[in-house]
C-alpha positions in Angstrom: 8.8 30.3 -60.4 11.0 29.4 -57.5 14.7 30.1 -58.2 15.7 26.9 -56.3 14.1 24.6 -58.8 16.5 25.6 -61.6 19.7 25.2 -59.5 22.0 22.4 -60.3 23.6 19.9 -57.8 26.9 21.7 -57.9 25.1 25.1 -57.1 23.4 23.5 -54.1 26.6 21.9 -52.9 28.4 25.2 -53.2 25.7 27.1 -51.3 25.8 24.4 -48.5 29.5 24.7 -48.2 29.3 28.5 -48.0 26.6 28.2 -45.3 28.8 25.8 -43.3 31.8 28.1 -43.7 29.7 31.1 -42.5 28.6 29.2 -39.4 32.2 28.2 -38.6 33.4 31.8 -39.0 30.6 33.0 -36.8 31.5 30.4 -34.1 35.2 31.3 -34.3 34.5 35.0 -34.0 32.8 34.5 -30.6 34.8 35.8 -27.6 36.8 33.1 -25.7 36.7 32.3 -22.0 39.6 34.7 -21.4 37.6 37.7 -22.7 36.7 40.1 -19.8 33.0 40.4 -20.9 32.7 36.6 -20.8 34.5 36.5 -17.4 32.1 39.2 -16.1 29.1 37.3 -17.3 30.3 34.0 -15.7 30.9 35.9 -12.4 27.4 37.3 -12.6 26.0 33.8 -13.2 28.0 32.5 -10.2 26.6 35.3 -8.0 23.1 34.5 -9.1 23.6 30.8 -8.4 25.1 31.6 -4.9 22.1 33.9 -4.1 19.7 31.2 -5.3 21.4 28.6 -3.1 21.3 31.0 -0.1 17.6 31.7 -0.6 17.0 27.9 -0.8 18.9 27.4 2.4 16.9 30.2 4.1 13.6 28.6 2.9 14.8 25.2 4.2 15.8 26.7 7.6 12.4 28.5 7.8 10.6 25.2 7.0 12.5 23.3 9.6 11.8 26.0 12.2 8.1 25.9 11.3 8.1 22.1 11.6 9.9 22.4 15.0 7.3 25.0 16.1 4.4 22.7 15.0 6.0 19.7 16.8 6.4 21.8 20.0 2.7 22.9 19.7 1.6 19.2 19.3 3.7 18.2 22.2 2.2 21.0 24.3 -1.3 20.0 23.2 -0.5 16.3 24.1 0.8 17.4 27.5 -2.3 19.5 28.2 -4.5 16.6 27.0 -2.7 14.2 29.4 -3.2 16.7 32.2 -6.9 17.0 31.4 -7.3 13.3 31.2 -5.6 12.9 34.6 -7.8 15.6 36.1 -10.9 13.8 34.6 -9.7 10.5 36.0 -9.3 12.1 39.4 -12.8 13.6 39.1 -14.2 10.2 38.1 -12.5 8.6 41.1 -13.9 11.2 43.5 -17.4 10.7 42.0 -17.0 6.9 42.3 -15.9 7.4 46.0 -18.9 9.6 46.6 -21.3 7.1 45.0 -19.7 4.3 47.0 -20.0 6.3 50.2 -23.6 7.3 49.4 -24.3 3.6 48.5 -22.8 2.4 51.8 -24.8 5.1 53.7 -27.9 4.0 51.8 -27.3 0.4 52.6 -26.7 1.1 56.3 -29.9 3.1 56.4 -31.8 0.4 54.6 -30.5 -2.2 57.0 -31.4 0.0 60.0 -34.9 0.6 58.6 -35.3 -3.2 57.9 -34.2 -3.9 61.5 -36.6 -1.3 62.8 -39.5 -2.7 60.8 -38.7 -6.2 62.0 -38.6 -5.1 65.6 -42.0 -3.4 65.0 -43.4 -6.5 63.4 -42.0 -8.6 66.2 -43.5 -6.2 68.8 -46.9 -6.4 67.1 -46.7 -10.1 66.9 -45.8 -10.4 70.6 -48.8 -8.1 71.5 -51.2 -10.3 69.5 -49.9 -13.4 71.2 -50.2 -11.7 74.6 -53.9 -11.0 74.0 
């Protein structure tokens, strides 16, 4: 059988009071803040925290530098794209001028041919009339 089942209320209260007293004594026996070991541990924790913050700052600076590099690359790509678009626009303008010049040349040749053909028709007509 379990020994606890036969305990009385006063036994249980006494054992609870002893447990509380033991916890209190264990807490009081811990070293205080002025203890050199505690001070050393606190300093080590502060150093760890400072190192962690320094690493976080380095990561943040590296991330910002990377973002700046990416932004510069995008700006350079945009500049190159603008230059390419400008060059393409100039090529299109030259092609349009060449087409317009060729079209004007074609029209003038077409008009000259039409005038020649009319003169030939008129000459044939005049010869027929003369017969």
